[in-house]
C-alpha positions, 0 to 999 in steps of 0.5 A: 677554052669551053670546057662541058659539064655533064652531070649523070645523078643516080636515085639511091636505088640505082645507088644500091643496084650498082655498089650490089653488082660491082661490089661483091666479088669474093666477098659479101654482097653489098648490105641489101637494105633500103638505101638511105643517104649518102655523103661524103667522110670528110672535106678531102671527099676520098671516102664516100659512106653509104647509109642502109637500114635493115628492120631498125638497124641503120649500118654505115659502110664507109667506101673509097670514091674511086670504087664506087665511081667504078662501080657508077659507071658500069652501071651505065656501060651495062644500063646503055648510058653512054659515056665520053671515055675522054671525059676527066670523072669525078663524083659530087653528092647533087641533093640526097644523090649521087652523081658522076661528074665529067668534063670534058675540054676542047682544044680550039684549032690551030689557025693557019702558017702566017694567019693572025687574030 
């Protein structure tokens, strides 16, 4: 069965905008600084570290990948990027940027009754 893979890569400024808009509910906003880098905490890839800098200070913020994925999906919806509902969604690194990966499996049609292929 074929599978379609689509990758949406976010620049650091787009990632910062998505996090700032969608993670600031009732708490302090995401640090308003330049977003320098993003990486996974470890091989389990269930948390990411976002590194920002304000002046000369570097701040590392650890976020769960589910929260980040939700922020990126909301960002796509707000900016008109269409996402298929049925796609399996995951986060990956693409160079120095964060990406939203979408996988869609296509199911072959069953042959008509009595027909053998």
